[in-house]
Structures are given as structure tokens and as C-alpha cells.
VEXKOL-484247 format. One record per residue (C-alpha): y, z, x. Coordinates in steps of 0.05 Angstrom, whole numbers, plus 5000, padded with zeros to 4 digits. Layout:
YZX/...
% end
This chain:
288869186474/293269006410/294568286401/300868116360/300667576309/304767246256/303766926184/308566386175/309865996115/311165266143/314864696103/318665126065/324265626067/321466106012/316566646022/309466515990/310465775983/309065226039/302865286080/301465946112/298865896181/296766476230/299966456300/297766776366/301266726434/295966956483/296767066556/290366726576/284766316534/279166766518/272066526498/271865986443/267566466402/272966996401/278266436374/273166246319/272066926298/279167066296/280266426256/274966636204/278367346200/284967076185/282066626135/288166116132/287765376130/289765476205/290365896256/294465706319/292765966392/298165876444/297965936521/304065916563/302965266613/308265056661/314264926622/310664866555/305665146514/297964936506/296364956433/290064956391/288364976319/282565276281/280465276209/276165836184/270265326200/272464866257/277164696311/281564086293/284663496332/291763536297/295364056248/302563956232/304164536191/300965046247/304964686301/311364806257/309865516251/308065606328/315165306344/318465786292/314966356321/316566186395/323866086379/324766686329/321767186379/325566936446/319466636481/322665966476/330165736486/332265466414/337264986456/330764636483/324864236461/317964566464/313064126492/305764296468/299564056504/294063936452/288063516439/292862936407/296962956467/303263196487/307563406419/314363626419/318164096374/325964076368/331264436328/334763966286/340264346237/336264696194/330264366204/324764396258/322763656277/315763526306/314162876345/307262736324/302562056331/303461586273/295861526241/296260826214/291460666154/288060076139/284659866073/277560106060/271860076008/272360745979/265761115986/260961145932/262061685882/269561815907/272961645843/268162135804/268762695857/276762675856/276962635784/281862035784/281761285788/284061015854/288360375852/287860345932/283560665989/285360696061/282561006123/286861336178/284161636238/282662276207/282462176133/281761726067/287961576038/287461435963/293061165920/293361345847/297261075787/302561575781/305062275801/301762575742/295262355766/296462685832/298363325799/292763365744/286663185783/281263725792/276563475841/269463695848/269363985917/261764035925/261463255912/267663135953/265163506015/259363006016/263962486036/264262296107/271462476128/275563076152/280063036085/281762556028/289562486015/291562255944/298361975933/303361635886/310361445881/314762005859/317262095790/323062505817/329162105849/329362755904/322462495933/319761825960/313062015944/308262565927/301162795951/295563255955/290163406010/282863585999/278763786061/272164176034/268063926088/273064246139/272464886103/279164766062/278364585992/285864405983/290964516038/297964676012/302164256054/299063806109/303163586166/297763076197/296562806127/304162586130/302862176200/298661736155/303061716095/308861516134/305060876153/302360786079/308960836048/312960416097/308859886080/310059906006/317160176004/320159756062/323160386096/321860796151/324961476130/322561936071/322862556035/316162776010/313163355965/306363585971/304563815899/299464365914/300265025872/304365315931/308664645946/312664446000/317863906025/316463446087/321563006118/318262386146/321161836192/317261276229/319561196298/314560606333/308060906338/310861656329/311562066263/317662506258/316463056214/321763566195/321264256160/322964946148/319065556161/319166286151/315366886181/312267306123/307667756160/307868126233/301868476252/297568696310/289868516320/285869126345/280768696375/281068526453/278067896484/
% end
């Protein structure tokens, strides 16, 4: 049986930028071992698997190493695939059933908007060796549900840091977000995201990180709507809006590969 798949660049309108995710729309759930093998074979930061369920879709996300609780860019990529292939009606929201509850995707002009849980962060004592592992001096450390949030002094600090990923992987956390106010008036803040413990040294554009960054920056900028840039080598733009206990993330996506997996389940 040939299984179609799609490789989508998310949080960008330009191929070969943003964050790539592989997307599989399945007719039923195979064994977890098969999903894990496919995710390793795809070797993307996330591979999304979907099965239609009632009026929506059950959605799961896998890195090459682990299944994760929340992934924004692969959810954006999934919505893009469902609408672009006609598997879902663009005039209607898509409701995804996930480990993080019900998530909704909606067409909003030229953006896809995702309704995701806000991930509030609180101050924390940075773990020993964090500054040395990151290669930059933090001015603040916080902790969200999944990640450490580390503020540094400038956008240049965000862009120029070269972490020691071996040392960073020893810190007990899903990932480390570093962020600073943007020096470009087109953006409110910039960030990068490192998750070597989850098998991803640097994720190009991370939706779930912005669920924490929205909370972080609303407390510092006294606003609830932001235009953010994730300053990885590929780069990507994330529109962030805080609405109560939800983070509304907006972005674009483009399909760069359509293929068929020659491995049945």
C-alpha cells in the first residue's frame, strides 16, 4: 500500500524557510512502533499523523526521538494539507483532538490561525551550567509547562549564540527558549529554540514556544498582540495574540514535497 505524505514549510510563505513538517493523513491508527519508525525516517523536527474522527481529526506529533504533547508548526502544516487537498472545507474551522485537548485551525485572510493553550511562565532559578551551555548571559529565567524561557540582553545575543548541545541536553527540560526585544520595528520580539533532549538541536520556528512567549512578553510590553520572528538559520514569522488562557498563533505555510511512502502498516 502506498501512503501519501506531504512535506510542508510552516510559518512562512517561501519554500525552504520556516519550519518543515511531514504530514500523513491515515485511514486508521497503526501501531505506535510504525509511527515512530516513520518519524525517524522523515527526520524532521516533527512528523504529524492524522486520522479523521467524527467531524474533526485526531492528531499526533512525533520528533525523530519522541512523541510530544504540543506542536504548533506541524498543526499549521496539517491544516494547510487538509485544506489544500480538499480533505477539509476551508470555510469551516478544523478541530483537532490532541494530547493538549481540542485545538482549532481557522482561515483568517492569508493566514492560518491556530487556537492553542497559553503556556504561562513563572520565574525560576536557572539550572546550574545553563549560561555556559547556552553561551550567552541570561538576564531572566522562567519556566513554562514544557520549557525554560531565557531572556537575554539583545537581539544580537539571540542571533549570535552558539550553544553547547551536549551540555544543553543534560538540562532536565523539553527545550530552552531564548528571547529578546526586537531591534527591528517590524517585530516585537525575536527568539530561538533548542531541544537536544528531544532530538532537535535547534528547531527552526516553534509554535508551542510562542504559547509561552506570548505570556512572557505581554507582561513586559503591556500588550496582547505581537508579531514575532524566530531567528534560526531558516527563520519564520509568527503572529501571536493572547486571549484569556489561549494563544492564537497565525502563520502561512507552503507545500514543498508530495510523495508516497512504500511501507504498509
